[in-house]
Each structure stands twice: as structure tokens, then as C-alpha cells.
Steps between C-alpha positions, in 0.01 A plus 500: 500500500619207294643517150255381237660230285378479142353155426500534118665657197858592420557611862361185661647451845630859526378757751270765358728778619777367273318532166538787253265797502353400163409151617362646822274734300384209284411303814317800642281505189414134564693389193302691239685480170438442135658183373509348153214254472474242227153430361562138603580576864259484790390830647617469859487792739738496794556774752757551771361373833347774713751473785793542256325797333447665838860443613637625165307826539630541856857433385470758219378756753785407735744571214353849465257449211137600496227422250350768273220356290652203323870577553749508784698817572801553725437750780 
């Protein structure tokens, strides 16, 4: 198994297993968040690529977390 390297964001170039739990959970939700949006901005939807989402979920499970509904819990 190879380490997945993040190609974007504040952790660009870092292995997935080195990021914080919070960022890992955000990735595992495919980047769903509410951001401030100006009425003059374009409405652009961007999601975390599927392979990163899948690896983030696997890494969270490897760390001992499991998903209950919409949140992650430590076993």
C-alpha cells in the first residue's frame, strides 16, 4: 500500500496519514462545508476527488474511528 499524497489545500504534498483528524473527517465528507458567499461571487461547487475521499475514510477507520450517521466516533 502506498501513502496517498494530497494534491491540494493547506496540506498539499503531505501524506494523508499525517493530517489532523478534523481535516481527515472533512475530506471524508467530500469537502462539504458552509462558506461565506458574496452575492457577487460565482456559485462554484467543488468536491474532494473520489479516491481521496475513499482513502480518507480508510485512514479514519485505521485510526479507530467509525461513522455513525453524519459524525465520526472513536471506538
